[in-house]
N, C-alpha and C positions, 0 to 999 in steps of 0.2 A: 549497682554500680555501671558502667560500663563493658567489664568487663561480664558479667554477670545476659546483659541484651543484649551480646554478639552471641556468644554462646548459646541461646537461644533459640539465637534466627539461624547459628549451623544448623541445628538438630533438628528445626522448621523446615528450615532449604534440602534436608540430604538429600534427599529420594533424588534419582536420575539426573543431579550434580556431580560434579569433579569433590569438591568435602563432602562426601561422604566418609571416603573412609576415616578422614579427620574425624565428623562427628559418631560412626564408631566408633572407631580410639574410645573415645570421651565417654560415650553411654554404657559400651556393650553393649548395643542395641536396640538401648532402650527408652520408650520416645520420653522426647522433653518434657520433662516437670515443670509446670511454675509453681515454682516456689523459692525460697532464697534462702539455697544452700549450702550461706553460710549458716545460718542457725543449723538446720537440722544435721550441719556436718561437724557445727562445735556438742549437740546435745551424744549425738550416735558417740562423736569423740569422749565423752562426759562417761557414759556410760559399757564403753568399750576399752577404758581403764581397770573403772567400775570390776567389770568381769575382768582383768588380765588381775589386782588386785585378788580378787576373791579365788582364784585359781592357782596365787599365787601356794593362796595360805592353804588350800584345802588339799596341797597336791599332795599325792599319797596316800590320798586318803582319800582322796574323791569316791571310787568301784562303794565305798562304803556309805559314802554319804548320798552317791547318784546315786541307787537301789532303785530309791523314790524318786518320782520326773515334776522333781520341782527343784528346781536350779535358784541357786541366790540371789541372777535377775529377774527369774519368770517377777521372784514379791519384791525388789527392788522396785519392775516399774508397773504393778498389781501397786506394792503403795505410792507411788508417782499417781496412780492415775485415780487412790484414792482422796488426796490427799489438793487436786485439781474438784474433786465433787464436793468434798466437804468444808471445801473455803469458805469465809464471812466476810464480808461486806462492813466497815464501821467505822466512824475516821477519814471517810475518804480513804481510806488501807484497807487492802486482802488479805486476810491470816487465816498461813496457811493450819494446817489443824496437829496439833505432836504429840499426843500419844495414839498412836497403830500396832495393833492384838492384831498380828496374825495365828488365826482360828487353822492347830495342822491334827489330822487320823494321830490313834493313837501310836501306832505304828510311826510313823517320821515321829513322830517325837520322842518317843526313844531312838530314836536313829541320829539323830537331829542334835539331840542336843548339848554333846558332848560341843559342836560348833556353833552356839546361840547369840554367845556374849559376844564372835567376832564378826559373824552374821548380819548379826542388828548392832556394833558399832558397824560397821561397812556399811548399812544400808539407812543407818542415822545422819551418817558425812551426806550419803548421795541426797536425801533427802534436803537437810540442807543445804546443798548447792542448785538444787532447782528451785526451789521456792524461789532462793535466792535470783533466778534468770531468772524466773518468772513471777520479779518484782510480789513475794508474795510475805509478808511478816513474820515472822515465825516468836513466838511466846517463849523463848530462850531455844535450848536443845532438845531438839526431839525426842523421846528412847518409842522404841519399835520392843514388844512382848511376845514373847511363844505361849499359846493359852491349848490346851486338847479341845476337840470338837469332839463327840462322838463318835455324832451323825455326819461326819465329816469320812467319804472311802479315803482306802490307802490312795497317793500324791496326791488326793485336791485341797486348796487350803481356801483361803477367804478373808477379809484385813475391815478389822473393821477401822475405820480412820473418830480421832474427834478432839475436840479444843478444848484443853484441859491446864485452867491453872500452873504456873509454874512449883508453887511450892507442891502441892501436888503429884507433880508428872517428880520430884527430885525424890520421894518416899518413895514414892514408884520402883524408879533404879534404883534404892538402896535397899525393895526385897527383893530383885531383880538380882541387882550384885550375888543378894546373901543366898539367894537360891541356886546361881551358878557358885556359893562358896571365893565365890571373889571379894567378900566384906562381912564385918560383923554381923545381926540383927539388927536390923532398924529399929528405931530407939520406938517403946510402947507408946499405943496412946495419940500416933501419926495422923495426915494425913492418911486413904489410902483406902478401899475396902478389901476385903483378896481378891485376887484376882483369878476372878471366875469368870465366861463368857456369861451373855445375857440371858 
C-alpha cells in the first residue's frame, strides 16, 4: 500500500539526508528489503507464537530436552520446507503431504520420547496453519511421527513428507497414541504397516 511505498522510499533516500535517523530507527540500520513486510511479519509472528507455546510446554524440562541441538522450531520449519517441496497438483488444486516422519538418532529418541505427543501435536497445528496460509489443501489432519534412524548422528534429524490417504493416517495416529500410552491398541488387520524408516 501507500505506507509500504513511503517506507521503502525513506530507506533508499536515507543516506546523506535529514531522514537518516528515521530510516535507521525503522530498520535498525539494515538495508531495505523489497518484499511485502506484512506477509513476512505474519509468518514470523506465527513462528514466534509457536516457539512461545513450545517454551511454555517444556519449561522446567528444557535442559534435558535440549541437551541435543534439536529444537521444536527447527522441526517445524524443516517440516514446512518438506511440505512445500512435496506438494502435489491435481484438479486445479495444490495438495500438501499429510504424513511427516521425523527421523532421529537413537540417543535423541530416548531423550525426546516423553515430549513426542506435545511436539507432534504442536507441529501438526503449525503445518495445518501454514498449508492454509499458502493455499495448500490437506486431506484431513496431518500426522507427525518420530522414528529412529541408526545412521543419523547425535543432534541430527531428517523429515520425510508423504501424501497418505486419511484412513491410513487415522490408523497410524492410533498406533502412535498407543505407543505413547495414550490410547488402546489399534484394531488388528487395519490400514498401515509397522512404522519403520525406508
